C-alpha positions as CSV (number, residue, x, y, z in Angstrom):
1,M,-0.3,0.2,0.2
2,S,1.4,3.4,-0.8
3,P,2.4,5.9,1.9
4,V,-0.2,7.7,3.8
5,I,0.8,11.4,4.8
6,H,-1.8,12.7,7.1
7,A,-2.2,16.5,6.6
8,V,-4.1,17.4,10.0
9,A,-5.6,21.3,10.4
10,P,-7.1,21.5,14.1
11,A,-4.1,21.8,16.9
12,S,-6.6,20.3,19.3
13,L,-5.9,17.0,17.7
14,E,-2.3,17.0,18.4
15,S,-3.0,15.1,21.6
16,W,-5.3,12.2,20.1
17,F,-5.3,11.9,16.8
18,G,-2.8,8.8,16.9
19,H,-4.7,6.8,18.7
20,F,-7.9,7.0,15.6
21,V,-5.8,6.5,13.3
22,D,-3.6,3.6,11.7
23,L,-0.6,4.2,10.6
24,G,1.8,2.1,8.3
25,P,5.3,2.2,9.0
26,Q,6.0,4.5,5.9
27,D,3.2,6.9,6.7
28,R,3.4,10.5,8.6
29,V,1.5,12.8,10.1
30,V,2.1,16.4,9.6
31,F,0.1,19.2,11.5
32,T,-0.9,22.0,9.3
33,G,-2.0,24.4,11.4
34,E,-5.0,27.0,10.4
35,D,-2.5,29.6,8.5
36,H,-4.4,30.7,5.4
37,R,-1.2,30.9,3.1
38,V,-1.2,28.2,1.0
39,D,2.0,26.6,1.5
40,V,2.8,23.4,0.0
41,A,6.3,23.0,1.1
42,P,5.8,20.9,4.6
43,L,3.6,18.5,2.6
44,L,6.5,17.8,-0.2
45,D,9.1,17.6,2.4
46,A,7.1,14.6,4.2
47,I,6.3,13.4,0.7
48,G,10.0,13.2,0.4
49,G,11.5,10.0,-1.2
50,A,7.9,8.2,-1.1
51,P,6.4,10.0,-4.5
52,Q,3.8,7.5,-4.6
53,A,2.5,8.9,-1.2
54,T,-1.4,10.3,-0.9
55,V,-1.6,13.3,0.7
56,V,-5.3,12.9,3.1
57,F,-6.5,16.0,4.2
58,H,-8.1,16.0,7.7
59,S,-9.5,19.7,8.0
60,S,-11.1,22.8,10.3
61,H,-13.7,25.1,9.3
62,T,-11.2,27.6,8.8
63,T,-9.1,25.4,6.4
64,L,-11.8,24.4,3.9
65,G,-10.4,26.2,1.1
66,R,-6.7,26.3,1.6
67,D,-6.7,22.6,1.8
68,Q,-8.8,22.7,-1.8
69,L,-6.0,24.6,-3.0
70,L,-3.3,22.4,-1.5
71,A,-5.0,19.8,-2.9
72,F,-5.1,20.8,-6.4
73,R,-1.6,22.0,-5.9
74,L,-0.2,18.4,-5.1
75,R,-2.4,17.0,-7.8
76,E,-0.8,19.2,-10.5
77,L,2.7,17.8,-9.2
78,G,1.7,14.6,-9.9
79,H,1.0,13.4,-5.9
80,G,-2.3,12.0,-4.7
81,A,-5.0,14.0,-2.5
82,E,-7.7,13.5,-0.7
83,C,-9.3,16.2,0.3
84,Q,-13.0,17.4,0.7
85,S,-15.6,18.3,-2.5
86,R,-15.4,21.6,-3.9
87,L,-19.5,21.5,-3.1
88,C,-19.5,20.5,0.4
89,A,-16.9,22.5,1.0
90,S,-18.4,25.5,0.4
91,L,-21.7,24.6,1.9
92,G,-19.7,24.1,5.1
93,S,-18.4,27.2,4.9
94,D,-21.4,29.7,4.3
95,K,-24.7,29.5,6.1
96,I,-27.0,30.9,3.6
97,L,-25.5,28.5,0.9
98,M,-26.2,25.8,3.0
99,K,-29.9,26.8,3.4
100,E,-30.3,27.3,0.0
101,F,-29.1,23.8,-0.6
102,F,-31.5,22.6,1.8
103,D,-34.4,24.6,0.1
104,R,-33.5,23.2,-3.3
105,Y,-33.8,20.0,-2.6
106,H,-37.0,19.8,-0.2
107,L,-35.0,19.0,3.0
108,V,-36.7,20.1,6.1
109,S,-35.0,23.4,8.2
110,P,-36.2,25.6,10.3
111,P,-37.9,28.9,8.3
112,W,-35.2,31.4,7.5
113,A,-34.4,34.7,5.9
114,R,-31.7,36.6,5.0
115,A,-30.9,40.4,5.7
116,G,-34.2,42.5,4.1
117,E,-36.6,39.7,3.8
118,P,-39.2,38.9,5.7
119,L,-39.3,35.8,8.2
120,P,-41.8,33.1,7.1
121,D,-44.2,32.1,9.5
122,A,-43.4,34.8,12.1
123,G,-45.3,36.8,14.2
124,P,-43.7,39.8,16.0
125,D,-42.8,38.1,19.2
126,T,-41.9,34.7,17.4
127,P,-37.9,33.7,18.8
128,V,-35.7,33.9,16.1
129,V,-31.9,32.5,16.1
130,I,-29.4,34.7,14.4
131,K,-26.4,33.2,12.9
132,D,-23.3,34.7,11.0
133,R,-23.4,33.0,8.0
134,H,-19.8,32.3,7.9
135,G,-19.3,31.4,11.6
136,T,-18.6,28.0,13.8
137,Q,-18.7,27.5,17.5
138,S,-21.5,29.4,17.5
139,V,-19.9,32.2,17.5
140,G,-22.2,35.5,16.3
141,T,-25.3,33.4,17.5
142,R,-28.0,35.0,19.5
143,L,-32.0,35.0,20.1
144,A,-34.0,37.8,19.0
145,R,-37.9,38.4,18.6
146,A,-38.7,38.7,14.9
147,G,-39.8,41.8,15.2
148,E,-37.0,43.6,16.3
149,C,-34.8,41.7,14.0
150,D,-32.3,43.7,12.2
151,L,-30.3,41.5,9.7
152,A,-26.7,42.6,8.6
153,P,-25.6,41.7,5.2
154,N,-23.4,38.6,6.8
155,E,-26.2,37.5,9.0
156,L,-28.8,34.9,8.7
157,G,-32.0,34.5,11.0
158,E,-33.9,31.0,11.2
159,L,-36.8,30.5,13.6
160,Y,-35.8,28.8,17.1
161,V,-37.2,25.4,17.2
162,D,-37.8,23.5,20.7
163,G,-36.4,19.7,20.4
164,I,-33.6,17.3,21.2
165,E,-30.6,17.8,18.7
166,Y,-28.6,15.3,17.2
167,S,-25.5,14.4,14.9
168,V,-24.6,11.7,12.7
169,L,-21.4,11.5,11.1
170,I,-21.1,10.3,7.6
171,Y,-18.2,9.2,6.0
172,R,-18.4,9.2,1.8
173,D,-15.6,7.9,-0.7
174,E,-15.6,6.2,-4.1
175,H,-16.3,2.8,-1.8
176,G,-19.0,4.0,-0.7
177,T,-20.8,5.8,2.5
178,A,-20.6,4.7,6.2
179,T,-22.5,6.0,9.0
180,F,-22.1,6.4,12.3
181,P,-24.7,6.1,15.6
182,P,-26.2,9.5,15.8
183,V,-24.4,11.2,18.9
184,W,-27.5,12.9,21.5
185,K,-26.7,16.3,22.1
186,G,-29.4,17.5,24.2
187,A,-32.6,19.8,24.5
188,T,-32.1,23.4,22.6
189,S,-32.7,26.0,25.1
190,P,-33.6,29.6,24.6
191,D,-30.7,30.7,25.7
192,L,-28.6,29.3,23.3
193,V,-25.9,27.0,25.6
194,P,-24.4,25.3,22.4
195,P,-23.9,21.5,22.0
196,W,-20.6,21.6,22.7
197,R,-20.8,23.2,26.4
198,R,-23.4,20.1,27.1
199,L,-23.4,16.6,28.1
200,R,-23.2,14.6,25.0
201,L,-23.6,10.7,24.4
202,C,-22.9,8.1,21.9
203,P,-25.4,6.1,21.0
204,S,-28.1,7.6,22.5
205,P,-30.3,5.1,24.7
206,A,-33.5,7.4,24.4
207,L,-33.6,7.2,20.3
208,G,-35.4,4.2,19.0
209,G,-34.1,1.9,16.2
210,A,-37.0,3.8,13.5
211,W,-35.2,7.2,14.3
212,E,-31.8,6.0,14.3
213,R,-32.4,4.7,10.6
214,K,-34.3,8.0,9.6
215,L,-31.1,10.3,10.7
216,R,-28.9,8.0,9.3
217,A,-31.0,7.8,5.9
218,V,-31.2,11.6,5.5
219,G,-27.4,12.2,6.5
220,K,-26.7,9.5,3.7
221,R,-29.1,11.2,1.3
222,L,-27.6,15.0,2.0
223,A,-23.5,13.5,1.7
224,D,-24.6,12.0,-1.6
225,L,-26.3,15.2,-2.7
226,A,-24.0,17.3,-1.7
227,E,-21.0,14.7,-3.0
228,A,-19.1,14.9,-0.2
229,H,-15.6,13.2,0.0
230,G,-14.8,12.4,3.2
231,Y,-16.3,13.4,6.7
232,L,-19.5,15.2,6.9
233,E,-21.6,15.7,10.3
234,V,-25.1,16.4,9.8
235,E,-27.0,18.2,12.5
236,F,-30.6,17.4,13.2
237,L,-33.2,18.5,15.6
238,L,-36.2,16.5,16.3
239,T,-39.0,18.1,17.7
240,R,-42.0,17.3,20.5
241,S,-43.9,16.4,17.4
242,G,-41.7,13.8,15.4
243,E,-40.4,16.6,12.9
244,V,-36.8,15.9,12.2
245,H,-35.4,19.6,10.6
246,L,-31.9,19.8,9.3
247,L,-29.7,22.3,11.4
248,E,-26.4,22.7,10.1
249,I,-23.7,20.7,8.0
250,N,-20.0,20.4,8.7
251,P,-18.1,18.7,6.1
252,R,-14.6,18.6,8.4
253,V,-13.1,17.4,11.3
254,S,-16.0,17.9,14.0
255,G,-16.5,17.8,17.8
256,T,-18.2,14.6,17.9
257,M,-15.9,12.3,15.9
258,R,-13.8,11.1,19.0
259,L,-17.2,10.2,20.8
260,A,-18.2,8.3,17.4
261,A,-14.7,6.7,17.1
262,M,-14.9,5.7,20.9
263,A,-18.4,4.3,20.9
264,T,-17.1,2.3,17.7
265,R,-13.6,1.3,18.6
266,L,-12.9,2.4,15.0
267,P,-9.9,3.8,13.6
268,I,-11.6,6.7,12.2
269,F,-9.2,8.7,10.5
270,S,-8.2,5.6,8.3
271,L,-12.1,5.0,6.4
272,H,-9.8,6.0,3.4
273,A,-8.0,3.1,3.7
274,R,-10.9,0.6,5.0
275,P,-13.0,0.6,2.3
276,E,-14.8,-2.6,4.0
277,L,-16.2,-0.3,6.7
278,R,-19.0,1.3,4.9
279,D,-22.8,1.1,5.1
280,H,-24.1,1.1,9.2
281,L,-21.6,1.2,11.2
282,C,-22.7,-0.1,14.9
283,A,-21.2,1.2,18.2
284,A,-19.8,-1.3,20.0
285,R,-20.0,0.8,23.7
286,F,-21.0,3.9,25.3
287,S,-19.1,7.3,24.9
288,G,-20.2,10.3,26.9
289,E,-18.6,13.9,27.2
290,V,-18.8,17.0,28.8
291,P,-17.0,20.4,29.0
292,Y,-13.5,20.3,30.4
293,S,-10.8,23.0,31.9
294,G,-8.5,20.6,33.6
295,D,-4.7,19.6,32.7
296,P,-5.2,17.5,29.4
297,I,-5.8,13.5,29.7
298,T,-4.5,11.1,27.4
299,D,-5.5,7.7,28.8
300,A,-6.3,5.0,25.7
301,D,-6.2,2.2,28.0
302,G,-8.4,3.7,30.0
303,E,-10.5,5.4,27.7
304,V,-10.3,8.8,28.8
305,F,-9.2,11.4,26.7
306,A,-9.5,15.2,27.3
307,T,-8.8,18.3,25.9
308,S,-11.7,21.1,25.9
309,R,-13.6,18.5,26.4
310,L,-13.7,15.3,28.2
311,T,-14.6,12.1,26.3
312,V,-14.8,8.3,28.5
313,A,-15.9,4.9,27.2
314,G,-17.5,2.4,29.0
315,E,-20.2,-0.7,28.8
316,S,-23.2,1.4,29.7
317,P,-24.4,5.0,30.2
318,D,-24.4,4.2,34.1
319,E,-20.7,3.5,33.3
320,V,-19.8,6.5,31.1
321,R,-21.7,8.8,33.8
322,A,-19.8,7.2,36.9
323,K,-16.2,7.6,34.7
324,L,-17.3,11.2,34.6
325,R,-18.2,12.0,38.0
326,E,-14.7,10.2,38.8
327,L,-12.3,12.8,37.1
328,G,-14.1,15.7,38.7
329,T,-17.5,16.5,36.6
330,E,-21.0,15.9,37.2
331,P,-22.9,15.5,34.1
332,Q,-26.8,16.2,33.8
333,A,-29.0,13.7,33.8
334,L,-28.6,11.2,31.0
335,P,-31.6,10.4,28.3
336,R,-33.8,7.5,29.3
337,A,-34.3,4.8,27.2
338,S,-37.1,4.8,25.2
């Protein structure tokens, strides 16, 4: 097999990336950082005397465009490069393009509007979530009343909807599509606490099999429509009335990847080389995660990793909660099995 150069953008992966990837004797990992400059030299240095090497990009939100250019340059020089598709990267970088894409293919998402447009189905007191069209990690997100909404050109507004949030991680390439178990992220709230600041659990004991299959199927269809190449996190909202809303897609390294990897016990950063790992990937155990501000932890044997989030695995949700408590964090109530 040809050597692989893993080009990893997020610095947050440096402490744990190596535990979730299968590295051959000639494979290398290059942490490229999030500098917007298109500098192919570090990757060419890593390729060195292995001209048949393939560079696999693990992009962040801010490097989707840069990594597209790097991959193009490498291909011009005769090297293999695997990165996200241009369409998918553009959708993940611009929430207005993303919402237009959802509408074009009749994918249900909360009603929305741009600056200067009326918000559908909204009275003056209807709560509206305002988002930065190019934002990530909830930066620039706020709640307002529709009657007081004054959107800037770089913003969009969408109706606030109560419900439970889930994420489904998708991997897609020329060998097929893999879907991971849905990650439960808890309930929405008007104070807009983002999912990365809540308890998250994979898989969810509260999500029945029919709902799980539906979320996976919608995620797969969306990955096909967006021509995804690599990873795509699909964010869902399941309302109390049983409606499934698409919230966003993240076609890059996402915060739920470590949870999915620990729940399935799979080398999540090596699926490009494991074509047998496609279709419906099942959980082998439970994983849970909460915000964390202590010293970093890398304990692969104990199945505990901590950066800005503390992630653990166990045989049951109760074991996951016990491990989180042992490490000094008291998680909120876990969802009940349905």
